[in-house]
N, C-alpha and C positions, 0 to 999 in steps of 0.2 A: 740618406737625406729628408728624407717625407718624413722618418720618427723623429728626429733632432728638432723638424720643423714644430710640429705636434708638439713638441715637450717644450716650446717658447726659443726657438735658437734661430740666428739667421745666418748662412751658408756661403758664402763669398767668393766664386771657383776663379782660379787664374793660373793659366794651363795645365798644367796637372799637381797644382798644388790650391788646398782647398783654406780657410779660415774659417772660425765660429765667431761671432758674436752674439750676445742677449739680445731680444727682438728690439726691432724698429732699432734699433742706433750703428746700423753699418754705416762704415764712410762713404761720401758718396764722391769720387773724383769725376773731375771737369775740366778734366785737359783735352786740351786739341790738337786734331788730328792732324799728325803733319802733311798725310795726302789732299784732305778739304779744306785745312784751315780753318774746320771750324770745331766748337765745344762740343761735349757731350750730348748737351742742351740744347745747344742750337739744333744738330745731326736729329735728334729728338722729334725736335719742332718741324723742321723739314718732312720728316718721317709721317706726322702725325699730318699734315700737310696733304702728301699724298692721298694716306689712307681717308678723309674729311671728303677731298676731292673724286676721288673712284667710287667708295662706299655712298656718299650722303652722313651725315652726323642725325646720329638717332634721336640725338634732342631736339636740333634744329627741327625734323619732323614734326616731334614730338608740341612745338610751340606753337608750329605753324598748322599743323594737322589737326592735333586735338582740341588746344586751351582753345582757341578759334571757333569750331565749329563743331565742338560734343554738347552743347545742348542742344543746340540746331537741333543734330541727327536722332537725338533720343526720341523723339518723335512722344512724347508721353506728357500726360497733363499733371497736374501738382498734387492727384490725389492719383496716381494710378503708378505702382510701384515697377521699379524694369526687372523685369525675370532674371534678366541675366545676374544683375545683383545681389537676390534672392537665391542662384543658385551657388553663387562663391561665397556668399554668408553664410550658405546652413551646410557650406562640406568643411567633414570632420576629419581626424589623420588618426587611425588606429592601427594600418598596413601601410606595404610598400606600394600598395594599390589606389590606395588615395592620393601618395605623393604623385606619381606619373601621371595621375588626373588633373593634378592643376599645371602639373610641368606641361601637359601637350597643350590646355590651351593658351599655354605661352609661348605656342607656336605660330600662334594668328598673333603678326606684332598690330594687326588693326584695333584687334581685341585688348589686347595688350594695353596701347593705348588707352581707349575706352574706359577700360579700368582700373586702370594704372593704381591709382590708391585701394581702391580693393584688395587687389592683389599682392602689395607691398605687407596690408592688413595678416592676408592668409599664408605669405609666404615666411610669416616669422613666424603661426602660429604653430605651420607644418615643421618649421628648422627646430622649433623650441620641442614637439616630439619626438622629432628624429634624433635631437643629441642628448635628451633625457632619457626619453623611454628606450626608442633599441639601439644605442650603442650606449647608453649609461653614464654620458657624459656631465655633470652636475658645477664645472666649473667654468663653463665660457658666459657672459650674459648677451641676451638676446633680446634688440639687436649688440650689435660691437659699436664700442665707441673709441674714434681716436685721440692722441694723446690731448689735442688740445680740447677734448669733450665734445665731438661734433658726432654727429649720430652716422654710421656708414649703412648707405642704401644696400641693402645686401643681395636686393632685386635688381637696383639699376646695376650691380657689379654681376651680376648671374647672366643680366642681356647683355653687355657690355660684352662681357668674354665669350659668350656665346658669338654674337656679333662675329667678334673677333678669330673666329674658328676654333675655341675651348683653349682651354687650360695647357696644352702641350705647346698647342701652335704659339700665340702667346709667349710661354715659356722660350720659344725656341730662337722665335725672329725676334726677343728684346724686349719689347713694346708694352711692359707690365707700367713703365713713366706716362704712356699717351694714354693707356687703362684709367690711370689717375685722371691723367687732367680731361680727360672727358668726364669723369665721375664731377669733376667738379675741385679736384684737388693739384699739389704741386707737382713737379717732376717727380719731388726726392720723396714721394709716398708712395709707386710703385712696389715697391718692398713690401708697405706696410696692406696694399692691395692683393698681390701676392698671398700673401699670409691670411689675410683673412678669408681670402677663395679656398685656400686650403684648408684651413679647419673649418672654415661651416659649410660648404658648396662641395667642395671636389668628390670626396665620401658619396656624396648623395648624389650628383650628377652618375657617378660610378652606378651607383644602383639602380637608376632611372636607366641607363642604357643596357643593364642586364638583363633587368626587366622589358623594355620593348625589345630584345633579343632572344628574349624565355618565348611571350609573346606570342612572336613569328615562327618559332616554333611549329609552340602547339597550334595554330593554325593551321599550319601546311602540313603537321602529320594529319590532323583533322580531316584535310581535304583529300588527303589521301588513302586514309581509311574508308570516306565514303566513294571512294574511286572503285574501290574494292581490292580484291591479289592483283596483283603487277605481272606483267608477262614472262616476269623471270621466272614469279611464284609459280606459278604453273604450269613452266617447264619444270621444273625442280619437283615437283608433283608426278609430273609424266613419267620423270628420272628414276622415281621413287618405286614403278614398277606402275600407276594409273593408267592405261590405255588411251589417247583420244578418243572423245563421242564422236563417231560414224552419223550426222544428225542424218543422211540421206538415208541411209540402213535403217535407220532406228522409224523416221516413216514410212517406210515402206511395210517393216512391219504390220 
């Protein structure tokens, strides 16, 4: 299914059967649920409302916390450059470690809000390198645009999906329509958001997680080496014929 999506198809699963459609042309069924009496769109609206209440809206926090106070919190004169802005702007992408460094910065939500515009530019630069150089894909425009010529905010999409538990969680809970609504689109654009995430961000997230696990494994191995041979290693040496050293008799001699 993922291979079909990457080639520009949409798959709609219904029980044990599935239908394949050209990209962005999946028919939308808005039938009523016999139990709840609500349409699919109304059910998604209720689910979205519960998510917003339980977790808070990332965009409301952005409006209230960032737009109103960003300049007050900078504490910079008009001639003094912000050091963090300089760090972000000078980032270059030559390998996956550079990509990981940028995505690590996005873990700090307050930091993300403060420098959102700078991160938007850098994420697009990173994806340009990742798709063109790392994966050798030259047919996907960065940034992508919807059918009505609206630029799709890849950084916003990454953060919203990350907030909702990642691609698998969003897909298994069938809340791509909610993601689309949070991005400022209609419920019907949920499939578009899913396809864009798969084509631009999913593989990058995989590499990022792999790199994170790899670094942890390397750090753990280095710590283990610093601690010296384990008890099991010492016992194995003794079983090979090396007798344990009797410190007391050695001191007597």
